[in-house]
C-alpha positions in Angstrom: 114.5 153.4 139.1 115.8 156.9 139.6 117.1 158.7 136.6 120.6 159.0 138.0 120.7 155.3 138.8 119.6 154.4 135.3 122.3 156.7 133.8 125.0 155.1 136.0 123.9 151.6 135.0 123.8 152.5 131.3 127.4 153.9 131.5 128.6 150.8 133.3 127.0 148.7 130.5 128.7 150.7 127.8 132.1 150.4 129.6 131.7 146.6 129.9 130.8 146.3 126.2 133.9 148.4 125.2 136.1 146.2 127.3 134.8 143.1 125.5 135.7 144.7 122.1 139.3 145.2 123.3 139.9 141.6 124.3 143.0 140.5 122.2 142.3 137.7 119.8 144.5 134.6 120.1 147.4 134.5 117.6 147.2 132.1 114.7 149.8 129.3 115.2 152.9 129.9 113.1 153.5 127.3 110.4 156.3 124.8 111.1 159.6 125.7 109.5 160.5 123.4 106.6 164.1 122.2 106.8 166.2 123.8 104.1 167.3 121.5 101.2 170.2 123.9 100.3 173.5 123.0 101.7 175.1 125.7 103.9 177.5 127.9 102.0 181.1 126.8 102.3 183.8 129.4 102.4 186.0 129.3 99.3 189.5 128.0 100.0 191.0 130.2 97.3 190.8 134.0 97.0 189.3 136.1 94.2 190.5 135.4 90.7 192.0 132.0 91.6 191.1 128.6 90.5 191.2 125.6 93.0 193.1 122.6 91.6 193.3 120.0 94.4 195.1 121.8 97.2 196.7 124.3 94.9 195.2 127.8 94.1 196.0 128.8 90.5 196.0 132.5 89.9 193.9 133.6 86.9 195.4 136.3 84.7 193.5 139.5 83.9 191.5 139.4 80.7 193.7 139.7 77.6 196.9 139.1 79.7 199.2 136.1 79.6 201.0 135.1 82.9 204.8 134.8 82.9 206.7 132.2 85.0 208.1 135.0 87.3 204.6 136.3 88.0 204.8 139.3 85.7 202.1 140.0 83.2 202.9 140.3 79.5 201.3 143.0 77.4 198.4 141.9 75.3 199.5 140.0 72.2 198.2 140.2 68.7 196.8 137.1 67.1 200.0 136.5 65.2 202.0 136.2 68.4 199.4 134.8 70.8 200.5 131.7 72.8 198.3 129.3 74.8 196.0 131.2 77.2 196.6 128.7 79.9 196.9 129.4 83.6 200.4 128.5 84.9 201.1 126.9 88.3 204.2 129.1 89.1 207.5 128.1 90.6 207.1 127.3 94.3 209.1 129.7 96.5 211.2 126.8 98.0 212.3 125.7 94.5 215.5 127.3 93.2 215.2 129.7 90.3 218.6 128.8 88.8 218.7 126.3 86.0 222.0 124.8 87.3 220.2 123.4 90.3 218.2 120.9 88.3 218.8 117.8 86.2 217.2 117.9 82.8 216.3 115.0 80.4 219.5 115.4 78.4 222.4 112.8 78.4 225.0 115.6 79.0 225.8 116.0 82.7 226.4 119.8 82.5 223.5 122.1 83.1 222.1 123.3 79.7 221.7 126.9 78.6 218.2 128.3 78.3 217.4 129.6 74.8 213.9 130.7 75.7 211.2 130.3 78.4 211.2 130.1 82.1 212.0 133.7 83.3 212.5 135.0 79.7 210.0 135.1 76.9 210.3 132.9 73.8 212.2 134.7 71.0 209.4 135.4 68.5 212.0 135.7 65.7 212.4 131.9 65.9 210.6 130.3 63.0 208.0 128.2 64.6 205.1 127.8 62.2 201.9 126.8 64.1 203.8 125.8 67.3 202.4 127.5 70.4 204.9 127.2 73.4 203.0 126.7 76.6 203.5 129.0 79.6 206.3 127.7 81.9 207.9 125.8 79.1 211.6 126.0 78.2 213.8 125.6 75.1 217.2 124.2 76.1 220.3 124.5 74.0 221.4 121.1 72.6 223.1 119.9 69.5 221.3 117.9 66.8 221.8 114.2 67.4 222.1 114.5 71.2 220.1 112.0 73.2 217.0 112.9 75.2 216.5 110.6 78.3 213.8 109.8 80.7 213.9 111.3 84.2 212.7 110.2 87.6 210.9 113.2 89.1 210.9 114.4 92.7 208.6 112.1 94.7 208.0 109.8 91.7 206.5 106.3 92.5 207.3 103.5 90.1 208.6 103.8 86.5 207.5 106.5 84.1 205.4 105.6 81.0 205.3 106.7 77.4 202.0 108.5 77.0 202.3 109.9 73.4 204.6 109.7 70.4 204.0 111.8 67.3 203.5 115.3 66.0 202.7 117.9 68.7 205.5 120.4 69.1 207.4 119.1 66.1 208.3 115.5 66.8 207.3 114.9 70.4 207.4 112.3 73.1 205.3 112.7 76.2 206.1 110.8 79.4 203.7 110.3 82.4 205.0 110.2 85.9 203.1 109.3 89.1 204.3 111.7 91.8 203.5 111.9 95.5 203.1 115.5 96.4 201.8 116.7 99.8 200.4 113.3 100.7 198.5 113.0 97.4 199.3 111.1 94.2 199.4 113.3 91.0 200.1 112.5 87.4 202.7 114.8 85.9 203.3 114.8 82.1 206.6 115.9 80.5 206.4 117.0 76.9 209.6 116.6 75.0 209.4 118.5 71.7 211.5 119.8 68.8 212.9 116.3 68.4 214.4 114.9 65.2 212.8 111.5 65.9 211.8 109.3 68.9 214.0 106.5 70.0 213.1 102.8 69.7 212.1 102.7 73.4 209.5 105.4 72.8 206.5 103.2 72.4 203.1 104.2 73.9 202.5 102.3 77.1 206.2 101.3 77.6 207.6 101.7 81.1 210.7 103.9 81.4 213.5 103.9 83.9 215.7 107.0 84.6 218.3 107.3 81.8 216.4 105.4 79.2 216.7 107.1 75.8 213.4 108.4 74.4 214.4 110.7 71.5 217.0 112.5 69.5 217.4 116.3 69.4 216.4 118.1 66.2 214.7 121.3 65.1 211.3 120.0 63.9 209.4 122.7 65.8 211.9 125.6 65.7 213.5 125.5 62.3 217.2 126.3 62.4 217.2 126.2 66.2 218.1 122.7 67.5 217.3 122.2 71.2 215.0 120.4 73.6 211.5 121.9 74.1 210.4 120.8 77.6 207.0 121.4 79.2 205.5 120.0 82.4 201.7 119.6 82.9 199.7 118.2 85.7 196.8 116.0 84.8 193.6 117.4 86.3 191.9 115.5 89.1 189.4 113.0 87.9 191.1 112.7 84.5 192.7 109.5 83.3 195.0 108.8 80.5 193.2 105.5 79.8 190.9 105.9 76.8 192.0 109.6 76.4 192.9 110.9 72.9 196.5 111.5 73.6 196.7 114.4 71.1 194.5 116.4 73.6 197.0 116.1 76.5 197.9 119.8 76.3 194.3 121.1 76.4 193.4 123.1 79.5 190.5 120.8 80.3 192.8 117.9 80.5 195.9 119.2 82.2 197.3 122.3 83.9 200.7 123.8 82.9 203.3 123.8 85.7 206.6 125.5 85.9 209.1 122.7 85.1 211.2 123.6 88.2 208.4 122.3 90.4 208.8 118.8 89.0 212.5 118.4 87.9 214.8 116.5 90.2 217.5 118.5 91.9 221.2 117.8 91.2 
């Protein structure tokens, strides 16, 4: 074989060997994807610093601040003036702000005067001992010996029921009301405090019709200041009064404070 022919054959052999080295290797099969066991994220129905409670979004107050019924924030309080750090369900926009628009659990037909609460703070000069008024509560002017009566609330189904009788905010009677609100049944509690004594009808478990007497006005919580302390609370979903220690009714884990104007019947 001629030298030139041998050289050409050797070059062709080298080129063929180089091409074999560049042959792409087959890709390894990708492992099958394992289905995720984590549920897809659900967009929160409430915005930042709010707490869902059923179909209601409750605004959370900034740390160290207590919410007021009109949406304002109170200045930080010292331990000697601190009230319950509860989150209030505020008055709904469609509910009137005026006290005269509502019927209260007092035998007198006239609209009572507000001594403290609602859109004004509780007067800290009132002697109250260990009593801690809840946010959204109200102290109504009334005379010692006046009767306190049961109410039928907006959307209430069936009779109310006595849920608690005893010492809570002075002498106290708590009534439970089953209320239909937005297509859902909710249990609303009314706390009647600062009483002189409960009435004979105020027996735990007893049904109550509108107008039934449940207590007598006194000053057992606010010494020297007779009147009716009234507070509304909504029982948290999944919580039942059955088997519950009734003295815990006002704990945040059990119920949420509500502006009383959301539940009171209109005149």
